C-alpha positions in Angstrom: 99.2 139.6 96.1 100.8 140.6 92.7 99.2 139.0 89.7 101.1 136.1 88.3 102.6 136.5 84.7 102.1 133.9 82.2 105.0 131.7 81.3 105.8 131.2 77.7 105.7 127.3 77.0 108.6 127.4 74.8 110.8 129.2 77.3 109.8 127.0 80.1 110.4 123.7 77.9 113.7 124.9 76.8 114.8 125.6 80.3 113.9 121.9 81.2 114.5 120.2 78.0 112.7 117.1 78.9 110.7 115.1 76.5 107.2 113.9 77.1 108.7 110.3 77.6 111.5 111.5 80.1 109.0 113.3 81.9 106.8 110.3 82.2 109.8 108.6 83.5 110.6 111.1 86.1 107.1 111.0 87.4 107.1 107.5 87.8 110.4 107.8 89.7 109.1 110.5 91.9 105.8 108.5 92.9 107.8 105.4 93.8 110.2 107.9 95.9 107.1 109.3 97.5 106.0 105.7 98.5 109.4 105.0 99.9 109.4 108.1 101.9 105.9 107.4 103.3 106.9 103.9 104.3 109.7 105.1 106.0 107.7 107.8 107.9 109.9 110.7 106.4 110.0 114.2 107.7 107.3 116.5 106.6 109.8 118.5 104.7 111.1 115.6 102.8 107.4 114.8 101.6 107.0 118.3 100.7 109.9 118.5 98.5 109.0 115.5 96.8 105.3 117.0 96.4 106.7 120.1 94.9 108.9 117.9 92.7 105.9 115.8 91.5 103.8 119.2 90.8 106.7 120.7 88.6 107.2 117.6 86.7 103.2 117.3 86.1 103.2 120.9 84.9 106.3 120.3 82.8 104.5 117.0 81.2 101.1 118.8 80.4 103.2 121.6 78.7 105.3 119.2 76.8 102.0 117.5 75.6 100.3 120.9 74.6 103.6 121.8 72.7 103.4 118.3 71.0 99.9 118.2 70.1 98.8 121.7 69.6 97.9 122.3 66.1 100.5 124.8 64.5 99.3 128.2 63.2 98.7 128.1 59.4 101.6 130.5 59.0 103.9 127.9 60.8 102.7 124.9 58.8 103.4 126.7 55.4 106.9 127.5 56.4 107.6 124.0 57.6 
């Protein structure tokens, strides 16, 4: 199995362009959708797609939070 390459946080966030708040809303929506799928005895494929979407949204949210709250390097703060 080939080694995974790290993905730049900025590159990933630029591609998704979601805020912490919008990702929180998206996760809430995806979780409600999952509950509905389970109540409806949805097919395994539908549940898996939902699970993957939840995982991606959680990943994006964690990186958006890191980007928001990680202290900036001193050089970047001086330029700001």
